[in-house]
CHARMM internal coordinates of N, CA and C (Angstrom, degrees):
IC EDIT
DIST 1 N 1 CA 1.4550
DIST 1 CA 1 C 1.5237
ANGL 1 N 1 CA 1 C 108.95
DIST 1 C 2 N 1.2995
ANGL 1 CA 1 C 2 N 115.33
DIHE 1 N 1 CA 1 C 2 N 151.66
DIST 2 N 2 CA 1.4012
ANGL 1 C 2 N 2 CA 122.87
DIHE 1 CA 1 C 2 N 2 CA -176.45
DIST 2 CA 2 C 1.6089
ANGL 2 N 2 CA 2 C 111.35
DIHE 1 C 2 N 2 CA 2 C -74.34
DIST 2 C 3 N 1.2572
ANGL 2 CA 2 C 3 N 118.99
DIHE 2 N 2 CA 2 C 3 N 154.11
DIST 3 N 3 CA 1.4241
ANGL 2 C 3 N 3 CA 122.50
DIHE 2 CA 2 C 3 N 3 CA 177.64
DIST 3 CA 3 C 1.5371
ANGL 3 N 3 CA 3 C 106.08
DIHE 2 C 3 N 3 CA 3 C -108.11
DIST 3 C 4 N 1.2866
ANGL 3 CA 3 C 4 N 115.78
DIHE 3 N 3 CA 3 C 4 N 87.10
DIST 4 N 4 CA 1.5227
ANGL 3 C 4 N 4 CA 120.99
DIHE 3 CA 3 C 4 N 4 CA -175.66
DIST 4 CA 4 C 1.5402
ANGL 4 N 4 CA 4 C 110.89
DIHE 3 C 4 N 4 CA 4 C -88.81
DIST 4 C 5 N 1.3139
ANGL 4 CA 4 C 5 N 116.86
DIHE 4 N 4 CA 4 C 5 N -1.07
DIST 5 N 5 CA 1.4835
ANGL 4 C 5 N 5 CA 117.61
DIHE 4 CA 4 C 5 N 5 CA -171.87
DIST 5 CA 5 C 1.4697
ANGL 5 N 5 CA 5 C 115.77
DIHE 4 C 5 N 5 CA 5 C -90.39
DIST 5 C 6 N 1.3468
ANGL 5 CA 5 C 6 N 115.18
DIHE 5 N 5 CA 5 C 6 N -6.24
DIST 6 N 6 CA 1.5300
ANGL 5 C 6 N 6 CA 118.05
DIHE 5 CA 5 C 6 N 6 CA 179.04
DIST 6 CA 6 C 1.4700
ANGL 6 N 6 CA 6 C 111.64
DIHE 5 C 6 N 6 CA 6 C -90.47
DIST 6 C 7 N 1.3425
ANGL 6 CA 6 C 7 N 118.53
DIHE 6 N 6 CA 6 C 7 N -5.70
DIST 7 N 7 CA 1.4282
ANGL 6 C 7 N 7 CA 119.70
DIHE 6 CA 6 C 7 N 7 CA -174.22
DIST 7 CA 7 C 1.5496
ANGL 7 N 7 CA 7 C 110.37
DIHE 6 C 7 N 7 CA 7 C -106.22
DIST 7 C 8 N 1.3192
ANGL 7 CA 7 C 8 N 119.43
DIHE 7 N 7 CA 7 C 8 N 166.21
DIST 8 N 8 CA 1.4099
ANGL 7 C 8 N 8 CA 122.18
DIHE 7 CA 7 C 8 N 8 CA 176.12
DIST 8 CA 8 C 1.4811
ANGL 8 N 8 CA 8 C 110.87
DIHE 7 C 8 N 8 CA 8 C -65.72
DIST 8 C 9 N 1.3426
ANGL 8 CA 8 C 9 N 118.34
DIHE 8 N 8 CA 8 C 9 N 161.20
DIST 9 N 9 CA 1.4318
ANGL 8 C 9 N 9 CA 123.28
DIHE 8 CA 8 C 9 N 9 CA -170.30
DIST 9 CA 9 C 1.5473
ANGL 9 N 9 CA 9 C 112.08
DIHE 8 C 9 N 9 CA 9 C -63.66
DIST 9 C 10 N 1.3325
ANGL 9 CA 9 C 10 N 119.45
DIHE 9 N 9 CA 9 C 10 N -41.63
DIST 10 N 10 CA 1.4017
ANGL 9 C 10 N 10 CA 121.61
DIHE 9 CA 9 C 10 N 10 CA -179.42
DIST 10 CA 10 C 1.5070
ANGL 10 N 10 CA 10 C 113.63
DIHE 9 C 10 N 10 CA 10 C -63.99
DIST 10 C 11 N 1.3380
ANGL 10 CA 10 C 11 N 117.90
DIHE 10 N 10 CA 10 C 11 N -42.18
DIST 11 N 11 CA 1.4169
ANGL 10 C 11 N 11 CA 124.16
DIHE 10 CA 10 C 11 N 11 CA 174.07
DIST 11 CA 11 C 1.4919
ANGL 11 N 11 CA 11 C 111.71
DIHE 10 C 11 N 11 CA 11 C -61.56
DIST 11 C 12 N 1.3205
ANGL 11 CA 11 C 12 N 115.12
DIHE 11 N 11 CA 11 C 12 N -41.22
DIST 12 N 12 CA 1.4683
ANGL 11 C 12 N 12 CA 120.41
DIHE 11 CA 11 C 12 N 12 CA -177.40
DIST 12 CA 12 C 1.5400
ANGL 12 N 12 CA 12 C 108.25
DIHE 11 C 12 N 12 CA 12 C -61.95
DIST 12 C 13 N 1.3692
ANGL 12 CA 12 C 13 N 118.92
DIHE 12 N 12 CA 12 C 13 N -48.98
DIST 13 N 13 CA 1.3962
ANGL 12 C 13 N 13 CA 120.97
DIHE 12 CA 12 C 13 N 13 CA -176.96
DIST 13 CA 13 C 1.5796
ANGL 13 N 13 CA 13 C 111.36
DIHE 12 C 13 N 13 CA 13 C -62.69
DIST 13 C 14 N 1.3132
ANGL 13 CA 13 C 14 N 116.52
DIHE 13 N 13 CA 13 C 14 N -36.71
DIST 14 N 14 CA 1.4160
ANGL 13 C 14 N 14 CA 117.98
DIHE 13 CA 13 C 14 N 14 CA -179.82
DIST 14 CA 14 C 1.5492
ANGL 14 N 14 CA 14 C 109.51
DIHE 13 C 14 N 14 CA 14 C -69.57
DIST 14 C 15 N 1.3714
ANGL 14 CA 14 C 15 N 116.23
DIHE 14 N 14 CA 14 C 15 N -41.59
DIST 15 N 15 CA 1.4711
ANGL 14 C 15 N 15 CA 117.29
DIHE 14 CA 14 C 15 N 15 CA 176.69
DIST 15 CA 15 C 1.5178
ANGL 15 N 15 CA 15 C 112.29
DIHE 14 C 15 N 15 CA 15 C -64.62
DIST 15 C 16 N 1.2423
ANGL 15 CA 15 C 16 N 117.19
DIHE 15 N 15 CA 15 C 16 N -41.10
DIST 16 N 16 CA 1.5217
ANGL 15 C 16 N 16 CA 119.49
DIHE 15 CA 15 C 16 N 16 CA 179.34
DIST 16 CA 16 C 1.5385
ANGL 16 N 16 CA 16 C 109.12
DIHE 15 C 16 N 16 CA 16 C -63.53
DIST 16 C 17 N 1.3263
ANGL 16 CA 16 C 17 N 117.02
DIHE 16 N 16 CA 16 C 17 N -45.40
DIST 17 N 17 CA 1.4312
ANGL 16 C 17 N 17 CA 118.29
DIHE 16 CA 16 C 17 N 17 CA 178.47
DIST 17 CA 17 C 1.5092
ANGL 17 N 17 CA 17 C 113.71
DIHE 16 C 17 N 17 CA 17 C -62.26
DIST 17 C 18 N 1.2940
ANGL 17 CA 17 C 18 N 116.07
DIHE 17 N 17 CA 17 C 18 N -40.13
DIST 18 N 18 CA 1.4466
ANGL 17 C 18 N 18 CA 120.84
DIHE 17 CA 17 C 18 N 18 CA 175.58
DIST 18 CA 18 C 1.5467
ANGL 18 N 18 CA 18 C 111.85
DIHE 17 C 18 N 18 CA 18 C -64.00
DIST 18 C 19 N 1.3169
ANGL 18 CA 18 C 19 N 117.48
DIHE 18 N 18 CA 18 C 19 N -42.32
DIST 19 N 19 CA 1.4772
ANGL 18 C 19 N 19 CA 121.36
DIHE 18 CA 18 C 19 N 19 CA -179.93
DIST 19 CA 19 C 1.5353
ANGL 19 N 19 CA 19 C 106.99
DIHE 18 C 19 N 19 CA 19 C -65.65
DIST 19 C 20 N 1.3237
ANGL 19 CA 19 C 20 N 118.17
DIHE 19 N 19 CA 19 C 20 N -38.17
DIST 20 N 20 CA 1.4645
ANGL 19 C 20 N 20 CA 119.08
DIHE 19 CA 19 C 20 N 20 CA -179.07
DIST 20 CA 20 C 1.5332
ANGL 20 N 20 CA 20 C 109.24
DIHE 19 C 20 N 20 CA 20 C -65.56
DIST 20 C 21 N 1.3257
ANGL 20 CA 20 C 21 N 117.51
DIHE 20 N 20 CA 20 C 21 N -46.81
DIST 21 N 21 CA 1.4844
ANGL 20 C 21 N 21 CA 122.85
DIHE 20 CA 20 C 21 N 21 CA -176.49
DIST 21 CA 21 C 1.5292
ANGL 21 N 21 CA 21 C 109.46
DIHE 20 C 21 N 21 CA 21 C -62.28
DIST 21 C 22 N 1.3503
ANGL 21 CA 21 C 22 N 117.36
DIHE 21 N 21 CA 21 C 22 N -34.16
DIST 22 N 22 CA 1.4232
ANGL 21 C 22 N 22 CA 120.35
DIHE 21 CA 21 C 22 N 22 CA -175.79
DIST 22 CA 22 C 1.5107
ANGL 22 N 22 CA 22 C 111.16
DIHE 21 C 22 N 22 CA 22 C -85.31
DIST 22 C 23 N 1.3642
ANGL 22 CA 22 C 23 N 117.52
DIHE 22 N 22 CA 22 C 23 N -2.30
DIST 23 N 23 CA 1.4115
ANGL 22 C 23 N 23 CA 123.03
DIHE 22 CA 22 C 23 N 23 CA 176.65
DIST 23 CA 23 C 1.5080
ANGL 23 N 23 CA 23 C 114.50
DIHE 22 C 23 N 23 CA 23 C 82.73
DIST 23 C 24 N 1.3360
ANGL 23 CA 23 C 24 N 116.98
DIHE 23 N 23 CA 23 C 24 N 13.42
DIST 24 N 24 CA 1.4337
ANGL 23 C 24 N 24 CA 121.68
DIHE 23 CA 23 C 24 N 24 CA -178.18
DIST 24 CA 24 C 1.5427
ANGL 24 N 24 CA 24 C 112.84
DIHE 23 C 24 N 24 CA 24 C -76.52
DIST 24 C 25 N 1.3546
ANGL 24 CA 24 C 25 N 113.05
DIHE 24 N 24 CA 24 C 25 N -27.03
DIST 25 N 25 CA 1.4846
ANGL 24 C 25 N 25 CA 119.84
DIHE 24 CA 24 C 25 N 25 CA 176.13
DIST 25 CA 25 C 1.5480
ANGL 25 N 25 CA 25 C 107.19
DIHE 24 C 25 N 25 CA 25 C -138.94
DIST 25 C 26 N 1.3491
ANGL 25 CA 25 C 26 N 113.42
DIHE 25 N 25 CA 25 C 26 N 153.92
DIST 26 N 26 CA 1.4364
ANGL 25 C 26 N 26 CA 117.84
DIHE 25 CA 25 C 26 N 26 CA 177.96
DIST 26 CA 26 C 1.5100
ANGL 26 N 26 CA 26 C 110.53
DIHE 25 C 26 N 26 CA 26 C -84.30
DIST 26 C 27 N 1.3432
ANGL 26 CA 26 C 27 N 114.45
DIHE 26 N 26 CA 26 C 27 N 166.60
DIST 27 N 27 CA 1.4674
ANGL 26 C 27 N 27 CA 119.18
DIHE 26 CA 26 C 27 N 27 CA 176.22
DIST 27 CA 27 C 1.5597
ANGL 27 N 27 CA 27 C 112.33
DIHE 26 C 27 N 27 CA 27 C -56.41
DIST 27 C 28 N 1.3241
ANGL 27 CA 27 C 28 N 112.56
DIHE 27 N 27 CA 27 C 28 N -39.10
DIST 28 N 28 CA 1.4921
ANGL 27 C 28 N 28 CA 117.68
DIHE 27 CA 27 C 28 N 28 CA 179.17
DIST 28 CA 28 C 1.5863
ANGL 28 N 28 CA 28 C 109.79
DIHE 27 C 28 N 28 CA 28 C -62.84
DIST 28 C 29 N 1.3029
ANGL 28 CA 28 C 29 N 116.85
DIHE 28 N 28 CA 28 C 29 N -46.08
DIST 29 N 29 CA 1.4709
ANGL 28 C 29 N 29 CA 120.70
DIHE 28 CA 28 C 29 N 29 CA -179.67
DIST 29 CA 29 C 1.5429
ANGL 29 N 29 CA 29 C 107.65
DIHE 28 C 29 N 29 CA 29 C -62.58
DIST 29 C 30 N 1.3004
ANGL 29 CA 29 C 30 N 116.03
DIHE 29 N 29 CA 29 C 30 N -42.93
DIST 30 N 30 CA 1.4422
ANGL 29 C 30 N 30 CA 121.86
DIHE 29 CA 29 C 30 N 30 CA -179.28
DIST 30 CA 30 C 1.5229
ANGL 30 N 30 CA 30 C 109.98
DIHE 29 C 30 N 30 CA 30 C -54.92
DIST 30 C 31 N 1.3133
ANGL 30 CA 30 C 31 N 115.29
DIHE 30 N 30 CA 30 C 31 N -49.41
DIST 31 N 31 CA 1.4881
ANGL 30 C 31 N 31 CA 119.23
DIHE 30 CA 30 C 31 N 31 CA -178.18
DIST 31 CA 31 C 1.5312
ANGL 31 N 31 CA 31 C 112.06
DIHE 30 C 31 N 31 CA 31 C -70.78
DIST 31 C 32 N 1.3191
ANGL 31 CA 31 C 32 N 119.36
DIHE 31 N 31 CA 31 C 32 N -35.05
DIST 32 N 32 CA 1.4261
ANGL 31 C 32 N 32 CA 124.45
DIHE 31 CA 31 C 32 N 32 CA 177.09
DIST 32 CA 32 C 1.5265
ANGL 32 N 32 CA 32 C 109.77
DIHE 31 C 32 N 32 CA 32 C -62.91
DIST 32 C 33 N 1.3197
ANGL 32 CA 32 C 33 N 118.30
DIHE 32 N 32 CA 32 C 33 N -42.38
DIST 33 N 33 CA 1.4693
ANGL 32 C 33 N 33 CA 122.18
DIHE 32 CA 32 C 33 N 33 CA 178.68
DIST 33 CA 33 C 1.5406
ANGL 33 N 33 CA 33 C 111.36
DIHE 32 C 33 N 33 CA 33 C -67.85
DIST 33 C 34 N 1.3271
ANGL 33 CA 33 C 34 N 117.79
DIHE 33 N 33 CA 33 C 34 N -38.52
DIST 34 N 34 CA 1.4347
ANGL 33 C 34 N 34 CA 122.33
DIHE 33 CA 33 C 34 N 34 CA 176.80
DIST 34 CA 34 C 1.5455
ANGL 34 N 34 CA 34 C 108.22
DIHE 33 C 34 N 34 CA 34 C -62.23
DIST 34 C 35 N 1.3502
ANGL 34 CA 34 C 35 N 117.77
DIHE 34 N 34 CA 34 C 35 N -44.94
DIST 35 N 35 CA 1.4725
ANGL 34 C 35 N 35 CA 120.52
DIHE 34 CA 34 C 35 N 35 CA -179.61
DIST 35 CA 35 C 1.4812
ANGL 35 N 35 CA 35 C 110.00
DIHE 34 C 35 N 35 CA 35 C -63.40
DIST 35 C 36 N 1.3319
ANGL 35 CA 35 C 36 N 120.29
DIHE 35 N 35 CA 35 C 36 N -44.42
DIST 36 N 36 CA 1.4771
ANGL 35 C 36 N 36 CA 122.72
DIHE 35 CA 35 C 36 N 36 CA 179.77
DIST 36 CA 36 C 1.5091
ANGL 36 N 36 CA 36 C 110.20
DIHE 35 C 36 N 36 CA 36 C -61.51
DIST 36 C 37 N 1.3361
ANGL 36 CA 36 C 37 N 115.86
DIHE 36 N 36 CA 36 C 37 N -42.66
DIST 37 N 37 CA 1.4913
ANGL 36 C 37 N 37 CA 118.90
DIHE 36 CA 36 C 37 N 37 CA 178.62
DIST 37 CA 37 C 1.4997
ANGL 37 N 37 CA 37 C 112.30
DIHE 36 C 37 N 37 CA 37 C -62.09
DIST 37 C 38 N 1.2967
ANGL 37 CA 37 C 38 N 116.52
DIHE 37 N 37 CA 37 C 38 N -43.59
DIST 38 N 38 CA 1.4900
ANGL 37 C 38 N 38 CA 121.79
DIHE 37 CA 37 C 38 N 38 CA -179.58
DIST 38 CA 38 C 1.5050
ANGL 38 N 38 CA 38 C 109.31
DIHE 37 C 38 N 38 CA 38 C -65.71
DIST 38 C 39 N 1.3299
ANGL 38 CA 38 C 39 N 117.62
DIHE 38 N 38 CA 38 C 39 N -44.37
DIST 39 N 39 CA 1.4928
ANGL 38 C 39 N 39 CA 120.79
DIHE 38 CA 38 C 39 N 39 CA 178.05
DIST 39 CA 39 C 1.4568
ANGL 39 N 39 CA 39 C 112.37
DIHE 38 C 39 N 39 CA 39 C -59.83
DIST 39 C 40 N 1.3320
ANGL 39 CA 39 C 40 N 117.98
DIHE 39 N 39 CA 39 C 40 N -39.19
DIST 40 N 40 CA 1.4878
ANGL 39 C 40 N 40 CA 121.83
DIHE 39 CA 39 C 40 N 40 CA 179.89
DIST 40 CA 40 C 1.5134
ANGL 40 N 40 CA 40 C 108.19
DIHE 39 C 40 N 40 CA 40 C -67.89
DIST 40 C 41 N 1.2821
ANGL 40 CA 40 C 41 N 120.30
DIHE 40 N 40 CA 40 C 41 N -39.94
DIST 41 N 41 CA 1.4481
ANGL 40 C 41 N 41 CA 122.83
DIHE 40 CA 40 C 41 N 41 CA -179.89
DIST 41 CA 41 C 1.5340
ANGL 41 N 41 CA 41 C 110.49
DIHE 40 C 41 N 41 CA 41 C -65.72
DIST 41 C 42 N 1.3816
ANGL 41 CA 41 C 42 N 115.19
DIHE 41 N 41 CA 41 C 42 N -41.14
DIST 42 N 42 CA 1.4409
ANGL 41 C 42 N 42 CA 119.73
DIHE 41 CA 41 C 42 N 42 CA 176.80
DIST 42 CA 42 C 1.5831
ANGL 42 N 42 CA 42 C 111.16
DIHE 41 C 42 N 42 CA 42 C -62.83
DIST 42 C 43 N 1.2881
ANGL 42 CA 42 C 43 N 114.55
DIHE 42 N 42 CA 42 C 43 N -46.75
DIST 43 N 43 CA 1.5152
ANGL 42 C 43 N 43 CA 118.03
DIHE 42 CA 42 C 43 N 43 CA 176.30
DIST 43 CA 43 C 1.5318
ANGL 43 N 43 CA 43 C 113.09
DIHE 42 C 43 N 43 CA 43 C -57.00
DIST 43 C 44 N 1.3729
ANGL 43 CA 43 C 44 N 115.64
DIHE 43 N 43 CA 43 C 44 N -40.78
DIST 44 N 44 CA 1.4536
ANGL 43 C 44 N 44 CA 119.34
DIHE 43 CA 43 C 44 N 44 CA -179.55
DIST 44 CA 44 C 1.5163
ANGL 44 N 44 CA 44 C 109.63
DIHE 43 C 44 N 44 CA 44 C -67.85
DIST 44 C 45 N 1.3383
ANGL 44 CA 44 C 45 N 115.91
DIHE 44 N 44 CA 44 C 45 N -37.15
DIST 45 N 45 CA 1.4851
ANGL 44 C 45 N 45 CA 118.69
DIHE 44 CA 44 C 45 N 45 CA -178.95
DIST 45 CA 45 C 1.5753
ANGL 45 N 45 CA 45 C 108.78
DIHE 44 C 45 N 45 CA 45 C -68.28
DIST 45 C 46 N 1.3141
ANGL 45 CA 45 C 46 N 118.07
DIHE 45 N 45 CA 45 C 46 N -40.62
DIST 46 N 46 CA 1.4371
ANGL 45 C 46 N 46 CA 121.23
DIHE 45 CA 45 C 46 N 46 CA 177.10
DIST 46 CA 46 C 1.4636
ANGL 46 N 46 CA 46 C 111.96
DIHE 45 C 46 N 46 CA 46 C -61.70
DIST 46 C 47 N 1.3337
ANGL 46 CA 46 C 47 N 116.60
DIHE 46 N 46 CA 46 C 47 N -44.08
DIST 47 N 47 CA 1.4719
ANGL 46 C 47 N 47 CA 119.54
DIHE 46 CA 46 C 47 N 47 CA 179.29
DIST 47 CA 47 C 1.5039
ANGL 47 N 47 CA 47 C 112.42
DIHE 46 C 47 N 47 CA 47 C -64.39
DIST 47 C 48 N 1.2908
ANGL 47 CA 47 C 48 N 117.20
DIHE 47 N 47 CA 47 C 48 N -37.88
DIST 48 N 48 CA 1.4733
ANGL 47 C 48 N 48 CA 119.74
DIHE 47 CA 47 C 48 N 48 CA -179.25
DIST 48 CA 48 C 1.5476
ANGL 48 N 48 CA 48 C 109.29
DIHE 47 C 48 N 48 CA 48 C -69.29
DIST 48 C 49 N 1.3190
ANGL 48 CA 48 C 49 N 117.64
DIHE 48 N 48 CA 48 C 49 N -34.11
DIST 49 N 49 CA 1.4418
ANGL 48 C 49 N 49 CA 120.69
DIHE 48 CA 48 C 49 N 49 CA 179.18
DIST 49 CA 49 C 1.5377
ANGL 49 N 49 CA 49 C 109.16
DIHE 48 C 49 N 49 CA 49 C -68.99
DIST 49 C 50 N 1.3022
ANGL 49 CA 49 C 50 N 117.16
DIHE 49 N 49 CA 49 C 50 N -40.87
DIST 50 N 50 CA 1.4941
ANGL 49 C 50 N 50 CA 123.07
DIHE 49 CA 49 C 50 N 50 CA 176.50
DIST 50 CA 50 C 1.5300
ANGL 50 N 50 CA 50 C 109.86
DIHE 49 C 50 N 50 CA 50 C -59.47
DIST 50 C 51 N 1.3103
ANGL 50 CA 50 C 51 N 116.94
DIHE 50 N 50 CA 50 C 51 N -40.79
DIST 51 N 51 CA 1.4722
ANGL 50 C 51 N 51 CA 121.31
DIHE 50 CA 50 C 51 N 51 CA 179.88
DIST 51 CA 51 C 1.5414
ANGL 51 N 51 CA 51 C 111.25
DIHE 50 C 51 N 51 CA 51 C -64.42
DIST 51 C 52 N 1.3154
ANGL 51 CA 51 C 52 N 117.31
DIHE 51 N 51 CA 51 C 52 N -35.32
DIST 52 N 52 CA 1.4368
ANGL 51 C 52 N 52 CA 120.11
DIHE 51 CA 51 C 52 N 52 CA -178.73
DIST 52 CA 52 C 1.5200
ANGL 52 N 52 CA 52 C 113.27
DIHE 51 C 52 N 52 CA 52 C -74.76
DIST 52 C 53 N 1.3046
ANGL 52 CA 52 C 53 N 118.03
DIHE 52 N 52 CA 52 C 53 N -27.13
DIST 53 N 53 CA 1.4500
ANGL 52 C 53 N 53 CA 123.39
DIHE 52 CA 52 C 53 N 53 CA 179.60
DIST 53 CA 53 C 1.4807
ANGL 53 N 53 CA 53 C 112.69
DIHE 52 C 53 N 53 CA 53 C -75.53
DIST 53 C 54 N 1.3211
ANGL 53 CA 53 C 54 N 118.80
DIHE 53 N 53 CA 53 C 54 N -24.59
DIST 54 N 54 CA 1.4553
ANGL 53 C 54 N 54 CA 122.30
DIHE 53 CA 53 C 54 N 54 CA -177.47
DIST 54 CA 54 C 1.4689
ANGL 54 N 54 CA 54 C 114.30
DIHE 53 C 54 N 54 CA 54 C -74.13
END
COOR INIT
IC SEED 1 N 1 CA 1 C
IC BUILD
């Protein structure tokens, strides 16, 4: 499986869309990876906000 999480978000979406079009991943996998990426970004944001409050 590809490691899309080390790249910036715009590059990730382009790579995911490209992989989907080339048949390397299914639409379901594409959406699952987007969800995981977004959840990770949300968690990072929450953690950074917690750090500022301390």
